[in-house]
N, C-alpha and C positions, 0 to 999 in steps of 0.2 A: 703589464700583463694583467689579464682578468681571469679570475677563477669562477666557474659556473657550477652551481650545485642545484640539481633538480628537486622540486617539491611539488605538492598538489594543492590547488585552490578549488574552492567549491562555489558553484552558483546553483543554489537549490540542491537537487540530487546529482546534478551534472558536475563532473570534475574536469579540470584542465591542468596542463603542465605549467607550472610557474618556475622559470629559471631564475634562481637567486644569483645575480652577478655581483661579485665583490672585487673592488679595486682599492689599493692603497695609493694615494696621490699626495704630492707635496701640498702643504697648506697648514692652516690652523688646525690643531688637533680636535678631533670630534668624530661623530658618526652620523651620517645622513642616510635616511631610507627614502627612496623615491619609487614611483610606480603606482600612484594612487592608493597609498595605504590609509586605512581608517585609524581611529584612535587606538584600537587594540593592537594593531600592527606597529604603530609609532612607538608604543610603550615597549616593544621588543628591544629597542635601543638600550634601555637601562638593564634589562635582564641579560642581554648578550654581553654587554661590557662587564657586568658583575661576574659572569661566568668566566670570561677571558682573564679577568684579574685573579679569580680563585685558582685558575690552572697555571698562572704564571706566564701567560701569553702576552708579551710586552708590546701592545699596540695602542695603549692609551695616549701616547704622545704623537700618534699619527692621525692623518685625516682618512677616514674610512667612508667609502661610498658604496651603498648597497642598492642595487636596482632590481625591482621585482618585475620581470618581464612575463607576459605582455603588459606594457606600460599603460595601455588604454583600458585595461580591465581592473575594476575596483577590487582591492584585497580587504577582506573583512574577518580575518582570523589570525590568532597568534601561532598558528600551526607551523609557521616558517622559522621559528626560533632556532631549532636544531640545525636546519640547513644554513642559516646565517652564520652561526658559530663555527660550523665545520668549514664553511667557505673562507671566513676570516683567518682561521688557524692555518688553512692550506696556503692562502695567499701570503701570509706573513712568514711562512717557512716553519711554523711550529709543528705541522704535520709533514713528515718527509715522504711517507708512502703514497702511492697512487690511489686515488679514490675510484672504486668501480664505476664504469661509465653507464652501466645498466641499473644503477641503484638510485633510490630516492629516499628522502629524509623527512619524517613527520614528527612533530612533537613540540611542546612548549617547555621552556627551561625555567628552573628555579634559580635563585641568586647563587646557589652553590653548585650549579651544573647538573642537577637532577633533571631527567627527562620525564615529562608527565603528559598524559593524554588530554585532549581538548574535545569540546563538543563537535560532533560530526566526524569523528575519527574513522568510523567504520565505512561510511560512503567514500571518504578520501582513499582508504585502502583499496576498496573495490575499483575506484577510478584508476588508481595506480596500476592495477592488474590489467584493466582495459587499455591503458596507454602503452602497454608492452614492457613495463619494468619487470626485471627478474628478481631483484633484491630490494627489500624494504626494511629500513631502520625505523623502528617504531617502539614506543613504550608499551609494556604489557597492559592489557585491559582484562582484568581477571574475570569479569562477568560475561565476556564474549570470546568464544573459541576461535579467534582469528587465525590460529595456526592451522585450522582445518580448511582454510581457503586454498584451493588448488591453483597451481600455475604461477605462484610467486613465493619466494623464500622470505619469511618474516624473521628478521634478526631483532630479538627483543632486547632493549637496552634500558637500564635504570638511570644511567648517567653518561656523561662524556667519556668516563673511564672505560665503559663497555664498547664505545664506538671506535675509538682510535686503535686499540689493539686488533680489532677485526680486520683492519686494512692490511695487516701483515700476516693474516691467516688465522688469528686466534678468534674463535667464535665466542658469542655471548654466553655468559654463565647462567642465563635465565633458565629455570627448570620448567619444562612443559607440564610436569605433574601438577603444577599449581592451577592450571586451567583445564586439564584433562577431565577432571571430575565433573566439570560443568558442561562438557561438550556433548554428552550423550543425551538424546532426546528423552524426556520423561514419558512415562506411560500416560496415555490419554485418559483424562478423568473429567467427567462432566457432571455437574450438579443435577441437570435435568435430562431425562431419557424419554423417548417416545413410548416406552412401556408404561409410563405413568399417565399418559394421555388417554382418557376414556372417550371412546367414540371417535368422531371426526375422521373416519376412514378416507373420505374423499380429500380432506385437507392434508392428511399424511401422504397420500398418493401425490398430490400436487407439489408438496414440498420435496418429496423424493425426486420428482422430475426436475424441479428447480435446482437442487443440489447437484444432480447428475450433469446438467447442461449449463449451469451458471445463469439461470433465468431469474429476472426480477419478479416479485410477487407483491400484489396489493390485496390485503385482506380487509373485508368489511363485515361487521356484525355487531349485535347489541353488546352492551357492557357485560363482562363476566362470561362470555361464551368460549373463551380459550385462546384468543388471539395472541396475547403476550406469552402464554405458556408454550404454544406451538413455536413461537419465535425463539424462545429461550432454549428449546430442545433442538432447534435447527442446526446449530454448530456441531452437534454430535454426529451429523451425517457426513461431514466434510473430512477428507483425508488430511493427514499431517502435511505441513509445508515441505516442499523439496528443499535441498540445501541452498540452491540459488534464491528461491523465494524467501527462505528464512533470513538470509543475510540482507536481502532487499527490504523486507519488512522491518528488521532490526535497525537498519540505517535510517528509515523514516522516523522511527521512535526516538532514535538518538538526536536527530535534528529537531524534533519537537520537544525534547527534554523530558520525556516521560518514559516509563518502563512498561513493557507489555506484560499482561497478566500470565500468559502462557506462551513463551516465544515460539515454540515449535508447532503450535496449533494455529489455525487460521484466526485472525483477530475478529472480535465481535464488539462493535461499537454501538451504543444506544444513547445518543444525545437527547437531552430534554427538549421539549418543544419551545422553550424560552431561549434556546441557544441562538446566538447572533450569527449573522451570515459569515463573519470572519472566522468564528470558531468552527463553523461547519465546513466551509470551503477552504479556509486558510487565508493568510495575508498578514497585515500589520505593517508598521514602518520598516521592520526587518522581517520579511515574509517567513512565516512558519507553516508547517503542514497543518491542515485542519482535519476534522473528523473523517471526511471522505478519503483522505490519504492514509490516515491511521487505520482505516478499514480495508486498505489495499490487500488483495488476495484473501479477503475474508468477507464479513457480513456487516452491512450498515442497516440497523433497525431503527425506523422512525415510528415510534408509538404515538398515537393521537396525531397522525400525519396532517389532518386538516387543521390542527391548531398551530402548526408552523406558519410563520408569515409567508404569504404567497410569493413575495419577492425572493425570499430565501430558498423556497422550493424550486423556483424557476432557475436558480443558479445551478441546480443539479443537472440541467440538461447536458451541458458539455461533458462533465465527468462520466455520466451514464453512457453517452454516445462514444466518446473517444478513449476513456480509461485513463485520463490524465487531467490535471488542473494547471492552467497557465495563469500566473499572477504577475501583473505588470505594475511596476512602480517607477518613479522618476529616476531612481538610481540603478535599477536592474529589472530584468524580467526573468523569473524563475519558473521551473516546471516541476511538479511533483506527480508521481504515478497515483492513480485512483481507480484501479480495476477491482470493483467490489460487486457483491450481490446485494441488491436493495430489497429489503423487506419493509413494507409499509402496513400499518394497521390504523383503521379509522372506524368511527361509528357511521351508520347510514344517514343519520340526521342529528341535529343538536341534542335532542333528548336521548337519542340512541336506540329507540324502539320501533323505528319504521320497519314494517314487514313482520313484526313479532306477532305470534298468535297468543301470547300470554299477557303482554302489557300494551295498553293503548297508546299510540303515538299522539302527542299533544302539539306537534309542530305544524305550522301553516305551510302551504306549498312554497311561498316565498322564502320562508326560513330554510326549508330543505334545499331549495335551489341555491340560495346564498351560501349555505354551508358547503355544499358539494362544489361550488365554483371556486372555493379556496384552493382546490387542486386543479390546476389548469389542464386543458385538453392535451397539450404537448407532453406533460408529465405522465398522464394516464396512458398516452400513446406509447410511451417508453417502457411501460410495464408489460411483461410477457404474460403473466397469469393474473386474472381477476378472480379472487376467491371469496365466495360468500359463505359465511358461517352463521350458525344458529345454535342455541343452547341444546345440550344433550341430556338425557336422563342419567342420573348417577347410578352406575352399575359397577360396584367394586369387583364383582366376580369376573367382569369382562377384562379387567386388567391382566389377569393371568393368561388370557389368550392373545394379548397384544404382542406384536413384534417389537423386539428391542431395537434401539438405535444401531447397535453393532450389526444386526442382521440386515437392516436397510443399507447401512454404510457399505457393506460388501457389494451390494448390487450397484451402488453409486460408483464405487471405485472401478468395477468392471466396465461400466458404461464410459467412464472417463478415459480408461485405457484404450477403448475402441476409438474414441475421438482423437486422442493423441496419435494413434497409429494412422488414422485417416488423414489428418491434417499435417502430419510430420512436424509436430511442435506441441506447444502447451495451450493451444487455442481450444476453447470449448465451443459447442454448438451455439451457445448464447453470445459469444464474442467474436467468432470467426468472421472474416470479411464476407460481404454478400456475394462477391464473385466466386470465392472458394466454396461457399455454401451451395449455391445454385449449380456449380460445376460438378461437385462431388456428391450432391444429394438431390438429383433430379426427380421431379414428380412425373407420374404417368399422365397421359392425356385425360384419363378419367378423373385423376386426383386434381389436376388443374381446373377441370370443369367444376368439381365439387367446391374448390376453394373460391373460384370466381363467383359462383352462385351465392355462396354464403357472404362474400365480401360486398356484393351489390345489395343484399338484403340488410346487412348490418352497417353499411356505409363505412367500411373499414379503410384506413389509409394504406398506402403501399408499405409503410414501415410495419404496420400491424400484420399485413399478409406475410411479410418476410418472417416476422416473429412466429407466426403459426407454423411455417415450414421448419423453423429452428426447433420449436417444441415437438413437432412430429418426428423429426430426426432423433431427438433425445429419447422420446418414448420408444422408438424402434431400437435404439441402442440398449435400452433397459431390457427389451425383449430378446436382444441378441440377433436381430434381423439385419442383414446387410443392406436391405432396401427399405425405403419408407413404405409402411403398410397402410392400407385403407383405414384400418382400425386406429392406428396411431394418429392419422390425420384427423379423423373424426373426434378423437379424444382431445386433440389440440384445439379444435374448433370450440369445443365445449368449455375449455379452460379460459377462453377469451370472452365469456359472456357472464354478466351478473345473473344470478339465478334465484335469489331469495325473494324477490318481489317484482312483479311486472310494473309496479308504479314507479320504480326508481329509474331515473334517466341520467345518463352520463354524457359527458361531452362527446362531440363528434370525433370519430377516430378511435373510440374505445370499444 
């Protein structure tokens, strides 16, 4: 007879059911684990046997075979310890009660039988819910309110002593009060607020549009004009993460082995321009999420964007377009989500003062062209808004008249709610499929003529023309208009043009 206990394996963010098959057979005593286990899974043998000995389950004189099915999928986590122990106890007759058929078991064992969490526990729990399991035996994770996950009953266990009695109807003694205090979202608090930004009204307007529709922005301007300050204020415009997004983002951070600074707020990542392509995109011998995945559902800010290696920047093409990263290795192919808003900031030239009225630019035309060529045409083509900045006069009194981030965020939230209602989901104007966009946001014949005329003059690509329609739809949402207005389309056209100097040339398609 064979006892089968379900558990969950992970391949990146994707989970799959692993059936832990246990059988006691005649032969030389010992325990064998098969099914492509790696070193961390093979070591489960000693932990499980020590636990069985501690609980008086006399199987040490028997031959135990444990098969992790599907056998062709490599297993790379000790998360199956608990399922192995329960399976052996049931197969040997130590556990008399029936084990729930809709239950799954996750956790690593100590030598004394204590159940502990492992890396990637949260994505495994979410995968168990998606696979249709109703009951989950899992160790408590005090910094994650997993008891708030709807659709699955989490039975928190500290040790095997908490698991076995539950099969006869006795629930776990774990107190939910230990995690309840951490489950309520904190009050949003940002160090930077748009009320602190002097001037730059056009830039604030562009960033409001970007936040409302999920549009990428590339800012260019001389040093000290406010590019970094505007980017640091930008997260204050975004609404809190929904419960589903919160757990998804937290899962990515758990897999990466880092802690989010503010879990309930959209993440804000700002890697240095010396960052490697692996740290930015993700990868390694055992693939881990990179900065683009850590910025999922939030903002990725690339300061001094032209200083990043061109090859590294070009790797952003797929994540920007598809919202995910696929990492292929000899042992496995994993996929991580990467749906973020990209903010880029750069100087117009190597010295930074091209087009300035105060400081003379010392760069030669060849230097300027070489500097700008560091950002390829396809990357610029994927930016929705091209924003030109210049220094402003310091006027402290003007700060009292500035709108706060909270006031702007209210309009952003209203515009996003209109988009969710229109697309019947969580898509924004900046990320919805082209088919749905053109179907639900048609242009009038006059507007099509206006767009075609501007596109021929600017030599815009098809992608750029679609982005202009996306921008126009977001601007109309901010105005509360059910249709794309002529004024919104005209404003969208201006947001795709560099405006600080006629001498600046950008790659074709921008």
